[in-house]
DRENZAZA-556880 format. One record per residue (C-alpha): residue number from 1; residue in one letter; x, y, z. Coordinates in steps of 0.05 Angstrom, whole numbers, plus 5000, padded with zeros to 4 digits. Layout:
NUM | a | X | Y | Z
...
This chain:
1 | m | 5000 | 5007 | 5004
2 | t | 5033 | 5075 | 4979
3 | g | 5040 | 5124 | 5026
4 | d | 4981 | 5161 | 4987
5 | v | 4932 | 5103 | 4992
6 | r | 4950 | 5099 | 5070
7 | e | 4934 | 5172 | 5084
8 | s | 4869 | 5166 | 5042
9 | v | 4848 | 5104 | 5083
10 | k | 4863 | 5142 | 5146
11 | f | 4827 | 5208 | 5122
12 | e | 4761 | 5168 | 5110
13 | s | 4767 | 5124 | 5166
14 | d | 4782 | 5174 | 5216
15 | l | 4720 | 5213 | 5189
16 | a | 4669 | 5157 | 5179
17 | l | 4650 | 5141 | 5244
18 | d | 4644 | 5211 | 5264
19 | l | 4599 | 5229 | 5202
20 | i | 4553 | 5171 | 5214
21 | g | 4539 | 5205 | 5285
22 | v | 4527 | 5275 | 5247
23 | v | 4467 | 5252 | 5204
24 | e | 4441 | 5204 | 5262
25 | e | 4433 | 5266 | 5301
26 | a | 4393 | 5303 | 5245
27 | a | 4350 | 5239 | 5232
28 | i | 4326 | 5235 | 5303
29 | a | 4314 | 5306 | 5306
30 | s | 4270 | 5305 | 5237
31 | a | 4238 | 5239 | 5248
32 | r | 4212 | 5277 | 5318
33 | t | 4170 | 5311 | 5277
34 | m | 4148 | 5264 | 5225
35 | g | 4080 | 5264 | 5204
36 | e | 4061 | 5327 | 5235
37 | g | 4049 | 5362 | 5164
38 | e | 4105 | 5421 | 5177
39 | r | 4157 | 5415 | 5129
40 | d | 4188 | 5481 | 5152
41 | k | 4196 | 5452 | 5220
42 | s | 4217 | 5379 | 5195
43 | d | 4282 | 5419 | 5163
44 | q | 4301 | 5468 | 5211
45 | v | 4307 | 5415 | 5265
46 | a | 4346 | 5374 | 5224
47 | v | 4394 | 5439 | 5212
48 | h | 4402 | 5449 | 5279
49 | a | 4419 | 5381 | 5298
50 | m | 4470 | 5372 | 5248
51 | r | 4504 | 5440 | 5264
52 | r | 4502 | 5417 | 5333
53 | a | 4539 | 5349 | 5321
54 | f | 4585 | 5379 | 5268
55 | e | 4616 | 5417 | 5339
56 | q | 4644 | 5351 | 5364
57 | v | 4676 | 5331 | 5298
58 | h | 4758 | 5352 | 5296
59 | i | 4762 | 5377 | 5225
60 | a | 4766 | 5446 | 5199
61 | g | 4709 | 5442 | 5156
62 | t | 4674 | 5487 | 5106
63 | i | 4603 | 5480 | 5076
64 | v | 4607 | 5480 | 5000
65 | i | 4532 | 5451 | 4989
66 | g | 4488 | 5472 | 5040
67 | e | 4413 | 5502 | 5064
68 | g | 4434 | 5575 | 5058
69 | e | 4413 | 5591 | 4988
70 | r | 4349 | 5570 | 4955
71 | d | 4321 | 5550 | 5030
72 | k | 4342 | 5611 | 5063
73 | a | 4352 | 5566 | 5127
74 | p | 4388 | 5597 | 5185
75 | m | 4445 | 5547 | 5189
76 | l | 4493 | 5506 | 5143
77 | y | 4497 | 5555 | 5094
78 | i | 4544 | 5546 | 5034
79 | g | 4607 | 5581 | 5065
80 | e | 4603 | 5569 | 5137
81 | p | 4661 | 5537 | 5178
82 | v | 4638 | 5480 | 5213
83 | g | 4676 | 5430 | 5263
84 | a | 4699 | 5427 | 5338
85 | p | 4750 | 5485 | 5354
86 | a | 4820 | 5460 | 5354
87 | p | 4868 | 5469 | 5415
88 | p | 4924 | 5516 | 5409
89 | g | 4983 | 5484 | 5365
90 | v | 4933 | 5436 | 5331
91 | e | 4918 | 5429 | 5260
92 | y | 4853 | 5394 | 5240
93 | p | 4847 | 5364 | 5172
94 | d | 4808 | 5424 | 5115
95 | v | 4746 | 5382 | 5090
96 | d | 4696 | 5405 | 5040
97 | i | 4631 | 5384 | 5057
98 | a | 4562 | 5373 | 5023
99 | v | 4499 | 5366 | 5069
100 | d | 4423 | 5353 | 5064
101 | p | 4402 | 5355 | 5128
102 | l | 4331 | 5324 | 5108
103 | e | 4326 | 5309 | 5035
104 | g | 4252 | 5296 | 5031
105 | t | 4223 | 5350 | 5074
106 | n | 4153 | 5336 | 5048
107 | l | 4165 | 5256 | 5058
108 | c | 4183 | 5274 | 5131
109 | a | 4123 | 5320 | 5144
110 | l | 4075 | 5278 | 5113
111 | g | 4106 | 5205 | 5142
112 | t | 4112 | 5180 | 5074
113 | p | 4176 | 5132 | 5053
114 | n | 4258 | 5155 | 5038
115 | a | 4263 | 5210 | 5079
116 | i | 4339 | 5215 | 5094
117 | s | 4390 | 5259 | 5128
118 | v | 4453 | 5256 | 5083
119 | l | 4531 | 5294 | 5073
120 | a | 4588 | 5278 | 5030
121 | a | 4655 | 5304 | 5055
122 | s | 4722 | 5309 | 5013
123 | e | 4794 | 5343 | 5021
124 | k | 4787 | 5410 | 4999
125 | g | 4774 | 5423 | 4929
126 | g | 4738 | 5349 | 4928
127 | l | 4663 | 5378 | 4916
128 | l | 4643 | 5409 | 4861
129 | h | 4614 | 5479 | 4882
130 | a | 4548 | 5469 | 4851
131 | p | 4499 | 5528 | 4848
132 | d | 4421 | 5523 | 4875
133 | c | 4395 | 5496 | 4804
134 | y | 4372 | 5444 | 4777
135 | m | 4412 | 5390 | 4740
136 | e | 4394 | 5344 | 4686
137 | k | 4418 | 5272 | 4709
138 | i | 4421 | 5195 | 4683
139 | i | 4451 | 5150 | 4732
140 | a | 4457 | 5075 | 4730
141 | g | 4497 | 5020 | 4763
142 | p | 4572 | 4998 | 4752
143 | a | 4557 | 4960 | 4693
144 | c | 4534 | 5023 | 4656
145 | r | 4596 | 5065 | 4663
146 | g | 4618 | 5096 | 4597
147 | s | 4552 | 5083 | 4562
148 | l | 4513 | 5139 | 4585
149 | d | 4498 | 5196 | 4535
150 | i | 4463 | 5258 | 4558
151 | d | 4446 | 5287 | 4487
152 | a | 4426 | 5215 | 4468
153 | p | 4349 | 5197 | 4456
154 | v | 4320 | 5166 | 4509
155 | e | 4305 | 5105 | 4470
156 | e | 4377 | 5095 | 4460
157 | n | 4398 | 5108 | 4523
158 | l | 4354 | 5051 | 4551
159 | k | 4369 | 5003 | 4504
160 | e | 4449 | 5012 | 4522
161 | m | 4426 | 5003 | 4594
162 | a | 4391 | 4943 | 4578
163 | r | 4457 | 4922 | 4535
164 | c | 4500 | 4933 | 4589
165 | l | 4459 | 4895 | 4652
166 | d | 4438 | 4840 | 4603
167 | r | 4373 | 4849 | 4612
168 | r | 4309 | 4875 | 4563
169 | v | 4290 | 4945 | 4564
170 | k | 4215 | 4919 | 4581
171 | d | 4251 | 4894 | 4648
172 | l | 4284 | 4956 | 4663
173 | v | 4253 | 5003 | 4719
174 | v | 4264 | 5078 | 4721
175 | v | 4264 | 5124 | 4771
176 | v | 4229 | 5194 | 4754
177 | l | 4212 | 5252 | 4798
178 | d | 4139 | 5262 | 4784
179 | r | 4139 | 5338 | 4757
180 | p | 4103 | 5370 | 4704
181 | r | 4171 | 5388 | 4669
182 | h | 4176 | 5306 | 4655
183 | a | 4112 | 5298 | 4620
184 | k | 4153 | 5288 | 4560
185 | l | 4201 | 5245 | 4587
186 | i | 4151 | 5197 | 4615
187 | a | 4118 | 5187 | 4554
188 | q | 4190 | 5176 | 4517
189 | i | 4212 | 5122 | 4573
190 | r | 4138 | 5086 | 4562
191 | a | 4143 | 5089 | 4491
192 | a | 4215 | 5056 | 4498
193 | g | 4180 | 4994 | 4535
194 | a | 4215 | 5006 | 4607
195 | r | 4168 | 5016 | 4672
196 | i | 4169 | 5083 | 4706
197 | r | 4172 | 5089 | 4787
198 | l | 4153 | 5152 | 4800
199 | i | 4166 | 5194 | 4864
200 | s | 4141 | 5252 | 4893
201 | d | 4209 | 5279 | 4926
202 | g | 4279 | 5244 | 4943
203 | d | 4314 | 5239 | 4876
204 | l | 4382 | 5228 | 4912
205 | s | 4361 | 5166 | 4954
206 | a | 4337 | 5139 | 4890
207 | g | 4398 | 5156 | 4855
208 | i | 4441 | 5114 | 4910
209 | a | 4392 | 5059 | 4903
210 | v | 4405 | 5049 | 4829
211 | a | 4484 | 5030 | 4838
212 | v | 4460 | 4978 | 4895
213 | r | 4449 | 4914 | 4872
214 | g | 4382 | 4881 | 4888
215 | s | 4347 | 4951 | 4894
216 | g | 4297 | 4937 | 4841
217 | v | 4309 | 4999 | 4805
218 | h | 4361 | 5007 | 4743
219 | a | 4361 | 5086 | 4731
220 | v | 4338 | 5153 | 4750
221 | m | 4322 | 5202 | 4689
222 | g | 4314 | 5271 | 4693
223 | s | 4325 | 5340 | 4720
224 | g | 4328 | 5344 | 4805
225 | g | 4373 | 5390 | 4851
226 | a | 4441 | 5412 | 4830
227 | p | 4467 | 5409 | 4904
228 | e | 4433 | 5350 | 4911
229 | g | 4470 | 5314 | 4848
230 | v | 4534 | 5331 | 4872
231 | i | 4524 | 5286 | 4940
232 | t | 4492 | 5237 | 4898
233 | a | 4558 | 5228 | 4853
234 | a | 4604 | 5224 | 4914
235 | a | 4557 | 5167 | 4936
236 | i | 4558 | 5143 | 4860
237 | r | 4641 | 5141 | 4861
238 | c | 4642 | 5099 | 4930
239 | l | 4596 | 5049 | 4888
240 | s | 4634 | 5052 | 4825
241 | g | 4570 | 5074 | 4786
242 | a | 4555 | 5114 | 4732
243 | m | 4525 | 5175 | 4730
244 | v | 4529 | 5239 | 4676
245 | g | 4496 | 5313 | 4685
246 | r | 4492 | 5382 | 4663
247 | l | 4462 | 5448 | 4699
248 | v | 4404 | 5474 | 4678
249 | v | 4427 | 5547 | 4657
250 | d | 4354 | 5583 | 4636
251 | s | 4368 | 5658 | 4655
252 | p | 4424 | 5710 | 4652
253 | q | 4430 | 5713 | 4721
254 | l | 4445 | 5650 | 4741
255 | e | 4503 | 5647 | 4680
256 | e | 4536 | 5703 | 4725
257 | r | 4528 | 5664 | 4784
258 | i | 4553 | 5606 | 4759
259 | v | 4615 | 5645 | 4736
260 | s | 4618 | 5675 | 4802
261 | m | 4624 | 5604 | 4827
262 | g | 4690 | 5587 | 4784
263 | i | 4649 | 5545 | 4734
264 | r | 4670 | 5564 | 4666
265 | d | 4630 | 5528 | 4615
266 | p | 4557 | 5528 | 4648
267 | h | 4529 | 5473 | 4593
268 | r | 4588 | 5423 | 4613
269 | i | 4568 | 5349 | 4614
270 | y | 4601 | 5322 | 4676
271 | s | 4611 | 5253 | 4699
272 | a | 4609 | 5231 | 4770
273 | r | 4683 | 5240 | 4776
274 | e | 4677 | 5318 | 4749
275 | l | 4630 | 5324 | 4805
276 | a | 4660 | 5288 | 4862
277 | p | 4733 | 5289 | 4844
278 | g | 4760 | 5282 | 4906
279 | r | 4816 | 5231 | 4922
280 | n | 4786 | 5223 | 4983
281 | i | 4709 | 5215 | 4998
282 | v | 4661 | 5198 | 5057
283 | f | 4594 | 5196 | 5043
284 | a | 4541 | 5180 | 5101
285 | a | 4464 | 5174 | 5105
286 | c | 4411 | 5159 | 5162
287 | g | 4340 | 5142 | 5148
288 | v | 4288 | 5184 | 5172
289 | t | 4229 | 5148 | 5145
290 | d | 4234 | 5074 | 5121
291 | g | 4251 | 5079 | 5045
292 | a | 4284 | 5024 | 4992
293 | l | 4352 | 5020 | 5031
294 | l | 4345 | 5046 | 5099
295 | r | 4298 | 5036 | 5156
296 | g | 4271 | 5107 | 5192
297 | v | 4281 | 5124 | 5258
298 | r | 4247 | 5073 | 5309
299 | f | 4232 | 5099 | 5384
300 | f | 4226 | 5063 | 5436
301 | g | 4213 | 5082 | 5522
302 | q | 4288 | 5092 | 5532
303 | g | 4315 | 5120 | 5461
304 | c | 4319 | 5102 | 5390
305 | r | 4343 | 5056 | 5334
306 | t | 4372 | 5078 | 5267
307 | h | 4399 | 5057 | 5206
308 | s | 4450 | 5085 | 5171
309 | l | 4499 | 5081 | 5106
310 | v | 4575 | 5099 | 5107
311 | m | 4609 | 5095 | 5046
312 | t | 4689 | 5115 | 5026
313 | l | 4719 | 5116 | 4957
314 | t | 4789 | 5084 | 4973
315 | t | 4764 | 5015 | 5005
316 | n | 4695 | 5016 | 4957
317 | k | 4660 | 4992 | 5022
318 | a | 4581 | 5008 | 5039
319 | r | 4571 | 4994 | 5111
320 | f | 4503 | 4988 | 5137
321 | v | 4501 | 5004 | 5205
322 | d | 4444 | 4996 | 5257
323 | t | 4458 | 5036 | 5321
324 | v | 4414 | 5035 | 5382
325 | h | 4411 | 5111 | 5424
326 | m | 4401 | 5105 | 5497
327 | e | 4377 | 5168 | 5526
328 | t | 4386 | 5143 | 5599
329 | s | 4448 | 5108 | 5600
330 | p | 4519 | 5137 | 5629
331 | g | 4578 | 5136 | 5572
332 | p | 4578 | 5136 | 5497
333 | r | 4501 | 5155 | 5473
334 | g | 4500 | 5105 | 5416
335 | v | 4510 | 5032 | 5416
336 | r | 4527 | 5013 | 5348
337 | l | 4515 | 4938 | 5311
338 | y | 4551 | 4919 | 5249
C-alpha cells in the first residue's frame, strides 16, 4: 500500500464514524416531527441538530453545498465553517462538506417513505461547488459506466443500459420525479417499453439505490437539484456507479452566478468523477422514514434505533450501521451494531 493510499484510508476511516453520528442526530431530530405536516419545522430541526453534531467532529470543515441559498435556512449556509475548535498548536484537516440535513422534507412531514439525512465530505476542492439550480441527470449501476449519453434519445440510453445489464428494455425500472417538466420524458420512457417508478421527492436516495444490486431500480432520469446531484455523485463514486449530469442554466442571472462560482462552461456535461473529483470521499446517510435502502428512526421508551449507510472511496465499501441510542444510560450515546 502506497503512502497516498494509506493517507486516504486514514482520512476516510477517521471521519466515517464521526459523520455517521452527524447524520444520525439530524435524522433523529427530524423523525420526531414526522407526520406533523410542517415541512419547514422538520427541516429546521434537522439543520440545527446537524450543526450541533458537527461541533464534536475534529475537522476544519467548510460547507460547500448547504441549506443557505434556495431554502434560506438559518444554519449550514454555503461557506459556513463547521467542526470542533482546535486546541492551541493543533491543526485539524481541511474538509469540504456537502449536506442535506433532511432530503425529502415533504416526505418527512407527511410520514411517507424515503426521507433521509445525508452528507458527503472530501478534502478541500474535492466536491464541485454547485449553484442551487436544476441539473439534468442520468444515473445507473456500475455495469453502465461509460455508456450513458445525456444528449442521446431516451430510447437509445435505455437500450444501452439494457445491453450493459444483460436485460431487455421492458425489464428496466426507471425512477423519475413526478413533475410537470418531466411529462415528455415519461412519455418517451413508456414508448421505449421500460417501466417507471414515479416519486414525489427524494431523487438523491433513488440515485444511490440504482447503484446497489438488488434494489429493484435500474436508472434515474430527469432533472433535480444540482446540489443533490453532487452528493449523489460522491455516493456513486464510492459505489463505482455511472452518472452524467449537466446544469440547467435558464437565465442570465444564473449564468453570472455560475461563473462567479468558478464554473467556466455552464453547459458542460459532468461525470460522477468530475462532480466529486476528490481523492478522499466519505458519504453518510441515515434513514428518517422507511425506504428502499434504509429503515427510518424507530423510537422506544428509553431511546431510539437508527439505520445508516456509510461509504468510502478508497475502500469502495458500503457499510450499513444499525445503532441503538440510549437516552438514559451513561457513557457514549449510541451502541452500533454492524
